[in-house]
N, C-alpha and C positions, 0 to 999 in steps of 0.2 A: 504494500500500499504506499501511497506517496507520503511524504512528510513534509509539512509546511514549514519553511525556513524564511529568514529575513536577511538582507543585505543592503547596504547603503550606497548610493551614488551621490553626485554633487547635490541633487535637488531631492531625492526620494529615499524613503524606506521601502524597498521593493519587496513584497512577499513573493514567495514562489514555491512550487511544489516539486519535490525531488524524489526520484526512485531509481532502482536499479543498482549496478555495481559502480562505486565511486571511481573505480579505475577503468571502466569501460568507456567506449567511444561516446563523447557527449553529443547529445541531440537537444537543442533548445527549440521549444515549441511556443510560438507567439501567437496569441488569440486575436480574434477580430472585434468589431463593434457592431452591434451591441451584444457582447458575449463575454465569457471568461474562460478559465482554464478547464472547466468541465467539458469543453468541446474536445478535448483530447482523450477522454476516458476509453474510447473504443480502440485506441492504438497503443497507449502506454504499455499495458500488459505484454503485448508481442514484442515491443522494444526492449522491455526489461528482460523477457525471456531469452532475447538474443544477446543478452550481455551489455546492453548499452546503459550509459548514465543519461537519465532523461530529466530535464529541467524545464518547468513551465512557469514563466513569471506572469503575474497579474499586471496589466498595463496601468499606467498613470490613471487615477480616478477610478479604479475598479477594484472591488473586493477589499483586501486588507492593506493594499498599497497606499501609503500616505505620503505627503510633502513633510519635509523637515522643517520648513518655515512657512508661516501664514503669509509672508510677504511675496513668496514666489508667484509669479504670474501663472495661472492655471491654463497653460497653452495646450492645445491639442494639435499643434502643427506637425507635419511629418518630420520636420528637423528636430523637433523636441523628442518625438518617438524614436528617432534614428539615434540621437545621443543617448537617450535612456538605455537603449539596447546595447550600444557600444560600450557604456560605461558598466552595464551590468556583466557583460562577458569579462571585462577587466577586473571588476570587483571579485569575481569568482575565479580568476585567473584560468579561464577556459582557453584552450587551443585546439585546433583541428576540428572545429565544431561544424556540424550541419545544422544550420537554422531552417526550420520549417514554420512558416507563418502565413496566415490568411487574412485578407481584407487589411485592417490597419496593421496587423503583424507582418503581412507581406510587404506593405510600404516601408515598415521600419527595416524589414530584412533587406530590401533593395538599397535603402540608404547606406546600411552597414557594409553590404557587399560592394558598394561602389566607392565609398569613401574610407572605410575602416576594414579592409579585407583581411588584415594579417592573421587574425584569430580564426578565420573560416576555412573549412574544407569544401563547403558547397552550401547551396541554398535551394530549398523547395518553396516557391512563391505560389499562393493559390488565391483566386477570386478577386485578383486586382492585377492590372497590367503595370508596367513600368513606363515612365515618361508620358503620363496622361493629362498632365496640366495644359489645357488649351483654352482659348477664348471661346465664347459662346458661339461665335460665328463659324467655328471649325468642328463643332460637334452637332450629331443628328439631334432632331426634336425627340426622337424616341429615347435617346440617352438623357436629354433635358428632363423629360417626364420622369424617368427613373431617378433622377437626382433631385426631385422635388423636396425632399426632406433636408437637403443640404441648404436650400434656399429659403425655406420657410423660417429658418432661424434668423433671417434678416428682419422679421417682424417680431414685435413685443409678444403677440399671441403665440408665435411659433416658439419663442424662448421659454415662454410659460409652459408650453406642452412639453418641451424637452425637459423641464424640471418637475413640474407638478403632476404631469400626466405620463411620466417616463415609461411605466410598464405597459400602459395601453398602446403607446406609440411603438415600443419595441415589439409587442406581439404582432402588430400590423406589419411591421417591416419584415419580422420573420415569416409571417404568412404570404407576403407578396414576393419576397426574395427567393423562397424555396416552396413553391406551391405543392410539389409532388412528394414532400418528405413526410412519411406517415406517422413518425414518432416524435415530432417536433415539440409537441407541448409538454411532454414529460421532460425533455432536454431543457426547454425554457424554464420551467418550474425550478429545476435544479440549479440553473445559472442565475435566476432573477435577483436573488439577494445581493449579488455583487454590484448590481447597478444602484444600490442604495448609498454607496459611497458618496459623501458630501460634495466631492470634487467631480463627480461624473457629469453633471449637468454643464457646469461652466466649462469644463473641458471640451464637451461635446459641442456646445455652442461655438466656442472659439475655433475649434477644428475647421468648421465649415465656413465661418465668416472669414477666417484667415485664408483658407484654400482658394476662396474666390475674390481675394484681395480687398475685402470689406473692413479689414482691420489688420493691424500689423502683428507679427509674431513678437515673441519675447526677444529682448535685446541680446540675451546670452546665447541665443541660437542663430543670430544673424549670419555669421560665417558659414555654418552648415547650411542654412537656408539658401544663401547665395550659391553655394557650390552645387547643391542639388538642383537649383534652377537651371544649370548648364546641362542636365542629364548626362552626367559623367557615366562611363561604360562600367558595367557590372564585371568585377575582375574575377569571379569564381565560377565554378561549374554550377549551372542553373537548370532547374526543371520547373516549368510553369504549368500549373493545372487549372483549368477553367471550366466550370459548369456550362453546358450549353443552354440550360434553362435559367441562368442567373439573372434575377429581376433587379439586381442593384448595379454592379458593374457588368454591363452587357457584354457578351462573349467577345465582340469585335474590339473591345478596348485593349485586349492583350494580343491582338494579331499584328503582324508586320513589324515586329520589334527587334528582329535579328541584328540590326546594326548596333544596338546598345549592349551587346553581350560580347566580351572579349575572350571568354573561355567557352567550354562545352556549354550548349544551349539547346533545349528542346522544349516545345510547347505542346501540351495534350489537352484536347477538348473532350470532356466527359459527358456522354449523351445522357439526357433525362436527369441530370443533376443540377441543382441550383447553387445557391451562393455559400451555403454552409457545409463545405466540402469535407472537413474532418468528421462530421457526423453523418453526413449523407453518403459518402464514399471512403470509408476508413480504409478498406483494402488498397485502393489506389493510392491513398495517402501514404500508408505504410509501404507500399512497393517503391514509391518515389524516394522516400527517405533511405530505404535500404540500398537503393541503387547508388546513392551517393556515399553513404557510409562504407560500402564495400568496394568503391572505386579506387 
């Protein structure tokens, strides 16, 4: 069974679950939004049985992860997630790591693989493409419709929904992003307490205001923000998994990205799978991780 532990980075006391052989090949599992580490429960036992050291951190604003200072900006920017993950690997002194992340976790994984690759062996990125920041005139209106929740937070009512109605909002997103996932509500109920973290709403609101340039990021992340804006090449072996039925990041958002990957790269589209790939397609997730840990 996983053990809950804590480590500190510059800004955070990061809670994480760890299981398996501490001398095994390390696999760091980074969850998405709105979700928590329970999304990995269907693959952790197999990784442990295979002799791996398995580590799953709670993202900022989720579950028991907390800020060290009340004065730190509650940023949800990709640059902040990237630095959190890079500092987490350093705090645990991990090396030769395979990162597997989906949604926000994939975006953090891309950032680390591009800017801080020294500790990485490979990356499995799921349900989010790399280099997807584009002005509205360059995206389809189908994608704009899928991203409605990112824009509604520009309204006071949308911010109130993200805060005061967070569970109903999250349930709606789960239902529409993965319409064919039969066991989603049991998984949702197990995850839901992690969204009650006091920082979850301000981080979520900031994430989407900042992503669409409606508000600035935190000053401490400016350098990483600038570097990520240049879409630097991913420096490690990467497998991208994307569900054909993803109702959030539509499947074409990860297509045609070969030029951004400087090492081994493959993209796999999963038929009849939605956004929540670790829960909906645990076998394919596990297979992708094992391909990189054994390469």
